[in-house]
C-alpha positions as CSV (number, residue, x, y, z in Angstrom):
1,M,-18.2,-3.1,15.1
2,D,-17.8,-5.1,18.4
3,N,-14.0,-4.9,18.2
4,V,-13.7,-1.1,18.1
5,P,-11.5,-0.1,21.0
6,E,-11.9,2.9,23.3
7,A,-9.3,5.5,22.7
8,P,-7.3,7.2,25.5
9,A,-8.4,10.7,26.5
10,D,-5.2,12.3,25.1
11,V,-5.7,11.2,21.4
12,I,-8.2,11.9,18.7
13,F,-9.5,8.6,17.1
14,E,-11.1,8.9,13.6
15,R,-12.6,5.6,12.5
16,D,-13.0,4.0,9.1
17,V,-12.0,7.0,7.0
18,P,-12.2,6.1,3.3
19,Y,-8.9,6.5,1.4
20,R,-10.6,5.3,-1.8
21,K,-14.2,4.7,-2.9
22,G,-15.6,1.4,-4.1
23,H,-14.6,-1.3,-1.6
24,D,-15.3,-1.8,2.1
25,R,-11.6,-2.6,2.7
26,W,-10.5,0.8,1.5
27,V,-10.7,2.5,4.9
28,L,-8.2,3.5,7.6
29,N,-8.2,4.8,11.1
30,V,-6.4,8.1,12.0
31,I,-5.1,8.6,15.5
32,T,-3.6,12.0,16.3
33,P,-2.3,13.6,19.5
34,K,-4.9,15.8,21.1
35,E,-2.2,18.3,22.2
36,E,-1.4,20.8,19.5
37,S,2.1,21.1,18.0
38,K,3.9,24.1,16.8
39,V,5.5,22.1,14.0
40,A,4.3,19.5,11.6
41,R,4.4,16.0,13.1
42,P,6.0,12.8,11.8
43,A,3.6,10.0,10.9
44,I,3.6,6.2,11.2
45,V,1.5,3.9,9.1
46,V,0.6,0.8,11.1
47,V,-0.4,-2.3,9.0
48,H,-2.1,-5.3,10.6
49,G,-1.1,-8.9,10.1
50,G,-3.4,-11.9,9.5
51,G,-1.9,-13.7,6.5
52,W,-3.3,-11.3,4.0
53,G,-6.7,-12.9,4.7
54,G,-8.0,-11.8,8.0
55,N,-7.9,-9.4,11.0
56,D,-8.4,-5.7,10.6
57,H,-7.1,-2.2,11.2
58,Y,-8.4,-2.2,14.8
59,R,-6.2,-5.1,15.9
60,F,-3.1,-3.0,16.7
61,S,-5.1,0.0,18.0
62,W,-3.2,-0.2,21.4
63,L,0.0,0.4,19.5
64,A,-1.4,3.1,17.3
65,F,-2.8,4.9,20.4
66,F,0.6,4.5,22.1
67,L,2.5,5.9,19.1
68,A,0.1,8.9,19.0
69,Q,0.8,9.5,22.6
70,Q,4.5,9.8,21.7
71,G,3.6,12.6,19.3
72,Y,3.1,10.8,16.0
73,V,0.2,11.0,13.7
74,V,-0.8,7.3,13.1
75,V,-2.7,5.9,10.1
76,A,-3.9,2.3,10.3
77,P,-5.2,1.1,7.0
78,T,-6.7,-2.2,5.9
79,H,-6.6,-3.6,2.4
80,R,-8.0,-6.2,0.0
81,M,-7.5,-9.7,1.2
82,I,-6.5,-12.9,-0.7
83,Q,-10.2,-13.7,-1.0
84,D,-10.7,-10.4,-2.7
85,A,-7.8,-10.4,-5.1
86,P,-4.3,-11.9,-5.3
87,F,-1.0,-9.9,-5.0
88,P,-0.4,-7.1,-5.7
89,A,-3.8,-5.8,-4.8
90,C,-3.0,-5.6,-1.0
91,L,0.2,-3.7,-1.7
92,E,-1.4,-1.3,-4.1
93,D,-3.9,-0.5,-1.3
94,I,-1.2,0.2,1.3
95,K,0.6,2.4,-1.1
96,N,-2.6,4.2,-1.9
97,S,-3.2,4.8,1.8
98,I,0.3,6.3,2.1
99,R,-0.4,8.6,-0.8
100,W,-3.8,9.5,0.9
101,L,-1.8,10.5,4.0
102,R,0.4,12.8,2.0
103,A,-2.6,14.3,0.2
104,N,-4.2,15.0,3.6
105,A,-0.9,16.2,5.3
106,E,-2.1,19.7,5.9
107,R,-5.4,18.5,7.4
108,Y,-3.5,16.4,10.0
109,D,-0.5,18.6,10.3
110,V,1.9,15.9,9.0
111,D,5.5,16.4,7.8
112,T,5.5,14.5,4.5
113,K,9.3,14.0,4.7
114,R,8.9,12.1,7.9
115,I,6.7,9.1,7.4
116,G,7.5,5.7,8.9
117,A,5.7,2.4,9.0
118,Y,5.3,-0.7,11.2
119,G,3.8,-4.0,10.3
120,N,3.6,-7.5,11.9
121,S,3.7,-10.7,9.9
122,S,1.9,-10.1,6.6
123,G,1.7,-6.4,7.6
124,G,5.4,-6.5,7.9
125,Q,5.8,-7.8,4.3
126,L,3.5,-5.0,3.1
127,V,5.4,-2.2,4.8
128,L,8.7,-3.6,3.7
129,M,7.5,-3.8,0.1
130,A,6.0,-0.2,0.3
131,A,9.3,1.1,1.6
132,L,11.5,-0.8,-0.9
133,T,9.4,0.2,-3.9
134,G,8.4,3.7,-2.7
135,Q,10.6,5.4,-5.3
136,M,9.1,3.3,-8.1
137,K,5.7,3.5,-9.8
138,L,5.6,-0.3,-9.4
139,F,2.5,-1.5,-7.5
140,D,1.0,2.0,-7.4
141,G,-2.2,0.5,-8.9
142,D,-5.1,2.5,-10.3
143,G,-6.1,4.3,-7.1
144,P,-6.2,8.0,-6.5
145,Y,-3.6,10.5,-5.3
146,R,-1.0,9.2,-7.7
147,E,0.5,12.7,-7.9
148,F,1.7,12.1,-4.4
149,S,4.6,9.8,-3.3
150,S,4.2,6.5,-1.4
151,E,7.8,6.7,-0.1
152,I,8.5,5.7,3.5
153,Q,11.5,7.1,5.4
154,A,11.9,4.3,7.9
155,V,10.2,0.9,8.5
156,V,9.9,-1.7,11.3
157,G,8.8,-5.2,10.7
158,S,8.3,-8.2,13.0
159,G,7.7,-11.8,12.2
160,T,7.8,-11.1,8.5
161,V,9.0,-12.8,5.4
162,G,12.0,-11.5,3.3
163,D,11.9,-14.1,0.5
164,M,8.8,-16.2,-0.4
165,Q,10.7,-18.2,-3.0
166,H,13.9,-19.5,-1.5
167,A,13.7,-19.4,2.3
168,E,12.7,-22.5,4.2
169,H,9.0,-22.1,5.2
170,S,6.4,-23.8,7.4
171,E,3.8,-25.7,5.4
172,R,1.2,-23.1,6.6
173,A,3.2,-20.2,5.4
174,A,4.1,-21.8,2.0
175,R,0.4,-22.5,1.4
176,V,-0.6,-18.9,2.2
177,Y,2.2,-17.5,0.0
178,R,0.9,-19.6,-2.9
179,N,-2.6,-18.4,-2.3
180,L,-1.4,-14.8,-2.2
181,A,0.2,-15.4,-5.6
182,G,-3.1,-16.6,-7.0
183,A,-2.6,-20.3,-6.9
184,R,-6.2,-21.0,-5.6
185,S,-7.6,-19.9,-8.9
186,G,-6.1,-23.0,-10.5
187,K,-5.2,-21.0,-13.6
188,L,-1.5,-20.3,-13.0
189,S,1.5,-22.6,-13.8
190,E,4.2,-23.2,-11.2
191,E,6.4,-20.9,-13.2
192,Q,3.8,-18.1,-13.0
193,I,3.3,-18.7,-9.2
194,S,7.1,-18.5,-8.7
195,A,7.3,-15.3,-10.6
196,V,4.6,-13.7,-8.5
197,L,6.3,-14.9,-5.3
198,K,9.5,-13.2,-6.5
199,Q,7.6,-10.0,-7.2
200,A,6.1,-10.2,-3.6
201,S,9.4,-10.8,-1.9
202,P,11.1,-7.8,-0.2
203,A,14.6,-9.2,-0.9
204,T,13.9,-8.7,-4.6
205,Y,14.1,-4.9,-4.3
206,V,16.9,-4.3,-1.8
207,S,19.5,-1.7,-2.9
208,K,21.8,0.8,-1.3
209,E,19.0,3.3,-1.6
210,T,16.8,1.2,0.6
211,P,15.5,3.3,3.6
212,P,16.5,2.3,7.1
213,I,14.8,-1.0,8.2
214,M,14.5,-2.5,11.7
215,L,13.5,-6.2,11.9
216,V,12.4,-8.3,14.9
217,H,12.1,-12.1,14.7
218,G,11.9,-15.0,17.1
219,V,13.9,-18.3,16.6
220,R,10.8,-20.2,17.8
221,D,8.5,-18.7,15.2
222,D,6.8,-21.8,13.7
223,I,4.9,-19.8,11.1
224,V,7.5,-17.6,9.4
225,F,10.9,-19.3,10.1
226,V,13.6,-17.0,11.4
227,Q,15.9,-18.0,8.4
228,S,13.8,-15.8,6.2
229,T,14.8,-12.7,8.2
230,D,18.4,-13.9,8.7
231,D,18.8,-14.2,5.0
232,F,17.1,-10.8,4.3
233,V,19.4,-9.1,6.8
234,E,22.4,-10.6,4.9
235,V,21.0,-9.2,1.6
236,M,20.7,-5.8,3.2
237,K,24.2,-5.9,4.5
238,E,25.6,-7.0,1.1
239,A,23.8,-4.1,-0.5
240,G,25.2,-1.6,2.0
241,A,21.6,-0.8,3.1
242,P,20.9,0.3,6.7
243,I,19.5,-2.6,8.8
244,S,18.9,-3.2,12.5
245,Y,18.0,-6.6,13.7
246,L,16.6,-7.9,17.0
247,R,16.8,-11.7,17.1
248,Y,15.3,-13.5,20.1
249,E,16.2,-17.2,20.8
250,D,13.0,-17.7,22.9
251,G,10.7,-15.6,20.8
252,G,7.8,-16.9,18.7
253,H,5.7,-15.4,15.9
254,A,4.4,-12.7,18.3
255,V,7.9,-11.8,19.4
256,M,7.3,-8.0,19.1
257,F,4.8,-8.2,21.9
258,Q,6.3,-11.1,23.8
259,K,9.5,-9.0,24.2
260,Q,7.8,-5.5,24.2
261,S,9.7,-4.3,27.2
262,E,12.7,-4.3,24.8
263,T,11.2,-4.1,21.3
264,I,8.9,-1.1,21.8
265,P,11.6,1.1,23.3
266,A,14.0,0.0,20.4
267,M,11.3,0.9,17.9
268,L,10.8,4.3,19.4
269,K,14.5,5.0,19.4
270,F,14.7,3.8,15.7
271,F,11.8,6.1,14.6
272,A,13.1,9.0,16.7
273,K,16.5,8.7,14.9
274,H,15.2,8.3,11.4
275,L,12.1,10.5,11.5
276,A,13.8,13.4,13.3
277,A,13.1,16.9,12.0
278,E,15.8,18.4,9.9
279,S,17.7,21.1,11.8
């Protein structure tokens, strides 16, 4: 592939490792620190954006490399896209990749009690959903490693959607959400589409047991409007769930990277706190 990046000298980069057989999307990259550790390491699952219909697990390689340089084992999976299958196929795949990570924890020296995740845009929706439904069998799908948990202990999302039903959306986002729900098939009623959108909305699953979440959003985001995250944060607060929120008046859809001098250190601090080894 032409878009395969060159890894820094201090990390080990394993490309296109299958986490399930049968589809060319069922692959992930594994990035590990080259320096050996005396204790099992925490891990972070990095999920790409692209509107559930494009981009790939190489897009955020610079971030995956950087996190590995900080001592994390990083897994960057891809998943079936809208054109392959509607929701929940994409989420089933991400949860499958998390179970794969736990199944291979000994191989990569991962502490299975310290797994976090980061996602941008549609990737943010997927990691939020994985975190919020990790203690349920919901959306586990028919993939392997179902004897392992898909729980996530801490999650960071940027430019992501909290509620696909009720928040005010851009026309572009609303169209993509409907396609994610299966509207392009022409076989679903409006009631059925609405029901799937509720299923696919992180706000549907918030409870006081929700793991710590950090969100980043820009007020100038013209794809996923900031109101979606504003409302989700209120849902989290009402549930008594742990939430951190960085809201930038001059940030757009790529706010995580536009403001990376602030957002990346904040993310590292968040993960260091919530993925710390038990004393």
